[in-house]
Each structure stands twice: as structure tokens, then as C-alpha cells.
ZADO-1210 file (C-alpha; in nm, 4 decimals, padded with zeros to 6 digits):
<atoms>
<atom x="08.5727" y="12.6224" z="17.7280" code="UNK" pos="1"/>
<atom x="08.4248" y="12.8031" z="17.4045" code="UNK" pos="2"/>
<atom x="08.4438" y="13.1610" z="17.3846" code="UNK" pos="3"/>
<atom x="08.1324" y="13.3490" z="17.3465" code="UNK" pos="4"/>
<atom x="08.2942" y="13.3986" z="16.9714" code="UNK" pos="5"/>
<atom x="08.2717" y="13.0493" z="16.8914" code="UNK" pos="6"/>
<atom x="07.9299" y="13.0148" z="17.1536" code="UNK" pos="7"/>
<atom x="07.7631" y="13.2630" z="16.9062" code="UNK" pos="8"/>
<atom x="07.8446" y="13.1497" z="16.5881" code="UNK" pos="9"/>
<atom x="07.7332" y="12.7862" z="16.6773" code="UNK" pos="10"/>
<atom x="07.4284" y="13.0247" z="16.7356" code="UNK" pos="11"/>
<atom x="07.4204" y="13.0595" z="16.4414" code="UNK" pos="12"/>
<atom x="07.4644" y="12.8257" z="16.2388" code="UNK" pos="13"/>
<atom x="07.2326" y="12.6179" z="16.4103" code="UNK" pos="14"/>
<atom x="06.9441" y="12.8643" z="16.3555" code="UNK" pos="15"/>
<atom x="06.9787" y="12.8753" z="16.0116" code="UNK" pos="16"/>
<atom x="06.9880" y="12.5019" z="15.9240" code="UNK" pos="17"/>
<atom x="06.6063" y="12.5793" z="16.1573" code="UNK" pos="18"/>
<atom x="06.5297" y="12.8607" z="15.9895" code="UNK" pos="19"/>
<atom x="06.6006" y="12.7813" z="15.6398" code="UNK" pos="20"/>
<atom x="06.3779" y="12.4979" z="15.6838" code="UNK" pos="21"/>
<atom x="06.1324" y="12.7299" z="15.8182" code="UNK" pos="22"/>
<atom x="06.1581" y="12.8870" z="15.5381" code="UNK" pos="23"/>
<atom x="06.1081" y="12.6084" z="15.2530" code="UNK" pos="24"/>
<atom x="05.7871" y="12.4312" z="15.4531" code="UNK" pos="25"/>
<atom x="05.6776" y="12.7763" z="15.4602" code="UNK" pos="26"/>
<atom x="05.7279" y="12.8362" z="15.0459" code="UNK" pos="27"/>
<atom x="05.5974" y="12.5255" z="15.0393" code="UNK" pos="28"/>
<atom x="05.3222" y="12.5526" z="15.1896" code="UNK" pos="29"/>
<atom x="05.1983" y="12.9004" z="15.0449" code="UNK" pos="30"/>
<atom x="05.2739" y="12.7759" z="14.6429" code="UNK" pos="31"/>
<atom x="05.0417" y="12.4361" z="14.7206" code="UNK" pos="32"/>
<atom x="04.8109" y="12.6892" z="14.9285" code="UNK" pos="33"/>
<atom x="04.7908" y="12.9594" z="14.5566" code="UNK" pos="34"/>
<atom x="04.7868" y="12.6546" z="14.3666" code="UNK" pos="35"/>
<atom x="04.4923" y="12.4417" z="14.6119" code="UNK" pos="36"/>
<atom x="04.3396" y="12.8112" z="14.6119" code="UNK" pos="37"/>
<atom x="04.3167" y="12.8345" z="14.1693" code="UNK" pos="38"/>
<atom x="04.1934" y="12.5574" z="14.1425" code="UNK" pos="39"/>
<atom x="03.8694" y="12.5796" z="14.3625" code="UNK" pos="40"/>
<atom x="03.8085" y="12.8570" z="14.1473" code="UNK" pos="41"/>
<atom x="03.8590" y="12.6533" z="13.8328" code="UNK" pos="42"/>
<atom x="03.6169" y="12.3869" z="13.9834" code="UNK" pos="43"/>
<atom x="03.3653" y="12.6956" z="14.0589" code="UNK" pos="44"/>
<atom x="03.3285" y="12.8326" z="13.7362" code="UNK" pos="45"/>
<atom x="03.2989" y="12.4953" z="13.6276" code="UNK" pos="46"/>
<atom x="02.9977" y="12.3828" z="13.8147" code="UNK" pos="47"/>
<atom x="02.8382" y="12.7348" z="13.7630" code="UNK" pos="48"/>
<atom x="02.8475" y="12.6868" z="13.3847" code="UNK" pos="49"/>
<atom x="02.6770" y="12.3048" z="13.4275" code="UNK" pos="50"/>
<atom x="02.4479" y="12.4719" z="13.6698" code="UNK" pos="51"/>
<atom x="02.4339" y="12.7506" z="13.4015" code="UNK" pos="52"/>
<atom x="02.3482" y="12.4423" z="13.0679" code="UNK" pos="53"/>
<atom x="02.1528" y="12.1927" z="13.3424" code="UNK" pos="54"/>
<atom x="01.9175" y="12.5381" z="13.3230" code="UNK" pos="55"/>
<atom x="01.9131" y="12.6136" z="13.0054" code="UNK" pos="56"/>
<atom x="01.8174" y="12.2440" z="12.9088" code="UNK" pos="57"/>
<atom x="01.5801" y="12.1726" z="13.1434" code="UNK" pos="58"/>
<atom x="01.2853" y="12.2464" z="12.8272" code="UNK" pos="59"/>
<atom x="01.4152" y="11.9739" z="12.6887" code="UNK" pos="60"/>
<atom x="01.5967" y="11.7035" z="12.9935" code="UNK" pos="61"/>
<atom x="01.5637" y="11.6496" z="13.2892" code="UNK" pos="62"/>
<atom x="01.8071" y="11.5603" z="13.5753" code="UNK" pos="63"/>
<atom x="01.7232" y="11.2066" z="13.5648" code="UNK" pos="64"/>
<atom x="01.7353" y="11.1665" z="13.2017" code="UNK" pos="65"/>
<atom x="02.0992" y="11.3244" z="13.1530" code="UNK" pos="66"/>
<atom x="02.2145" y="11.0905" z="13.4549" code="UNK" pos="67"/>
<atom x="02.1012" y="10.8090" z="13.2560" code="UNK" pos="68"/>
<atom x="02.2571" y="10.9482" z="12.9529" code="UNK" pos="69"/>
<atom x="02.5897" y="11.0280" z="13.1374" code="UNK" pos="70"/>
<atom x="02.7135" y="10.8269" z="13.4963" code="UNK" pos="71"/>
<atom x="02.7082" y="11.2158" z="13.6212" code="UNK" pos="72"/>
<atom x="02.5087" y="11.1220" z="13.9731" code="UNK" pos="73"/>
<atom x="02.1867" y="11.2233" z="13.9874" code="UNK" pos="74"/>
<atom x="02.2200" y="11.3407" z="14.3355" code="UNK" pos="75"/>
<atom x="02.5747" y="11.5826" z="14.1521" code="UNK" pos="76"/>
<atom x="02.3060" y="11.6887" z="13.8461" code="UNK" pos="77"/>
<atom x="02.0943" y="11.8326" z="14.0844" code="UNK" pos="78"/>
<atom x="02.3828" y="12.0376" z="14.3363" code="UNK" pos="79"/>
<atom x="02.4729" y="12.1740" z="14.0119" code="UNK" pos="80"/>
<atom x="02.1241" y="12.3179" z="13.9317" code="UNK" pos="81"/>
<atom x="02.0052" y="12.4219" z="14.2447" code="UNK" pos="82"/>
<atom x="02.3751" y="12.6048" z="14.3578" code="UNK" pos="83"/>
<atom x="02.3840" y="12.7911" z="14.0491" code="UNK" pos="84"/>
<atom x="02.0425" y="12.9432" z="14.1697" code="UNK" pos="85"/>
<atom x="02.0833" y="12.9849" z="14.5261" code="UNK" pos="86"/>
<atom x="02.5043" y="13.1023" z="14.4046" code="UNK" pos="87"/>
<atom x="02.2457" y="13.4334" z="14.2061" code="UNK" pos="88"/>
<atom x="02.0238" y="13.4965" z="14.4864" code="UNK" pos="89"/>
<atom x="02.3094" y="13.5381" z="14.7577" code="UNK" pos="90"/>
<atom x="02.5662" y="13.7572" z="14.5053" code="UNK" pos="91"/>
<atom x="02.2528" y="13.9730" z="14.4236" code="UNK" pos="92"/>
<atom x="02.3320" y="14.3354" z="14.5055" code="UNK" pos="93"/>
<atom x="02.0858" y="14.6341" z="14.5223" code="UNK" pos="94"/>
<atom x="02.2105" y="14.9290" z="14.2181" code="UNK" pos="95"/>
<atom x="02.1639" y="15.2881" z="14.3254" code="UNK" pos="96"/>
<atom x="01.8795" y="15.4227" z="14.4578" code="UNK" pos="97"/>
<atom x="01.6514" y="15.3825" z="14.7361" code="UNK" pos="98"/>
<atom x="01.7968" y="14.9405" z="14.8104" code="UNK" pos="99"/>
<atom x="02.1109" y="15.0853" z="14.7799" code="UNK" pos="100"/>
<atom x="02.0409" y="15.3056" z="15.1084" code="UNK" pos="101"/>
<atom x="01.8385" y="15.0721" z="15.2990" code="UNK" pos="102"/>
<atom x="02.0795" y="14.8007" z="15.1768" code="UNK" pos="103"/>
<atom x="02.3470" y="14.9986" z="15.4122" code="UNK" pos="104"/>
<atom x="02.1099" y="15.0378" z="15.6905" code="UNK" pos="105"/>
<atom x="02.1334" y="14.6995" z="15.7175" code="UNK" pos="106"/>
<atom x="02.5205" y="14.5956" z="15.6986" code="UNK" pos="107"/>
<atom x="02.7418" y="14.6699" z="15.9493" code="UNK" pos="108"/>
<atom x="02.6198" y="14.8332" z="16.2728" code="UNK" pos="109"/>
<atom x="02.3552" y="14.9578" z="16.3789" code="UNK" pos="110"/>
<atom x="02.2722" y="15.3327" z="16.3442" code="UNK" pos="111"/>
<atom x="02.3567" y="15.4704" z="16.6929" code="UNK" pos="112"/>
<atom x="02.0506" y="15.4793" z="16.9890" code="UNK" pos="113"/>
<atom x="02.0786" y="15.6415" z="17.3446" code="UNK" pos="114"/>
<atom x="02.1360" y="15.2921" z="17.4858" code="UNK" pos="115"/>
<atom x="01.8044" y="15.1672" z="17.6936" code="UNK" pos="116"/>
<atom x="01.8919" y="14.9975" z="18.0576" code="UNK" pos="117"/>
<atom x="01.6485" y="14.7841" z="18.1417" code="UNK" pos="118"/>
<atom x="01.4515" y="14.8033" z="18.4657" code="UNK" pos="119"/>
<atom x="01.4790" y="14.5620" z="18.7224" code="UNK" pos="120"/>
<atom x="01.1882" y="14.2726" z="18.6496" code="UNK" pos="121"/>
<atom x="00.8905" y="14.2886" z="19.0056" code="UNK" pos="122"/>
<atom x="00.7898" y="13.9716" z="19.0339" code="UNK" pos="123"/>
<atom x="00.3361" y="14.0259" z="18.8779" code="UNK" pos="124"/>
<atom x="00.1754" y="13.8962" z="19.1717" code="UNK" pos="125"/>
<atom x="-00.0160" y="13.6767" z="18.9375" code="UNK" pos="126"/>
<atom x="00.2905" y="13.4810" z="18.9039" code="UNK" pos="127"/>
<atom x="00.4714" y="13.4867" z="19.2725" code="UNK" pos="128"/>
<atom x="00.6357" y="13.1445" z="19.2100" code="UNK" pos="129"/>
<atom x="00.7122" y="13.2125" z="18.8383" code="UNK" pos="130"/>
<atom x="01.1276" y="13.2958" z="18.7394" code="UNK" pos="131"/>
<atom x="01.1565" y="13.6614" z="18.7072" code="UNK" pos="132"/>
<atom x="01.2505" y="13.7656" z="18.3192" code="UNK" pos="133"/>
<atom x="01.5481" y="14.0070" z="18.2680" code="UNK" pos="134"/>
<atom x="01.5800" y="14.1577" z="17.8853" code="UNK" pos="135"/>
<atom x="01.8690" y="14.0175" z="17.7221" code="UNK" pos="136"/>
<atom x="02.0351" y="14.2431" z="17.4808" code="UNK" pos="137"/>
<atom x="01.9856" y="14.1148" z="17.1490" code="UNK" pos="138"/>
<atom x="02.2842" y="14.2128" z="16.8195" code="UNK" pos="139"/>
</atoms>
């Protein structure tokens, strides 16, 4: 029979091998995830630049012609062009003044209000067969 010290040593040996594998797997996943994030950022920058170039050139060449000349699918060209527009509108932030004050109230939780308790539904005489409506609180 193994001594308590021998048992402890065996458990530590077993756990250390498993811990090393777990640490290696975690490290590799972390590295790959960081690499993916960096590449995704680069790709987003390139797509934004493509959209900008497409928008700037739109007065002299359309996406149809560009697709013919470059063999880039028309759907991709349109996606970059349209994605540029939607990205810009999403990123606009108010700059001070009333716009900032309005924006602050529209974000986060609404100002504190006195809670209202809905009154119990009472059936109307003209709608005796209709189901009762209960007001729902919308957040």
C-alpha cells in the first residue's frame, strides 16, 4: 500500500501533466484569438478604404464597370460601398450642447419615475365575450 506522501506525489505528477496541457491549450487559443482579432481589424480597415475609394470614384465609374474590369463580384463592391455608409452613420457621436444632453438621456437607464401599478382590467359591457387586456410594462 502507498504511503500518504507517495499518494500526494503521484497526484501532483498526474495533475502537473494535465495542467501543462491545459496551459498550453489556453495559451494557443489566446494567441490565435488575438491574431484573428488583429486580422479582422485589418480587414475592416481595408473594407472601409475600399468603400471610400468606390464612393470617391462613383462620379467617373460605377460598380458595374468596376466589376467587369476587375473581376471583383458586383455584390462585394456594393457591399463595401454600402457598408461604408452604414458604418459612418452608426459611429457619429454628438458633440456637446443640446445634442449631448439629449444623447445622455437616451442611453442607459431612463430617468427615475414613480412606479405605476396597472389597475385591474375590468370588462366593458360591450365586450363581454372579448378577453380582458392587461397592460404590459415595456422596458
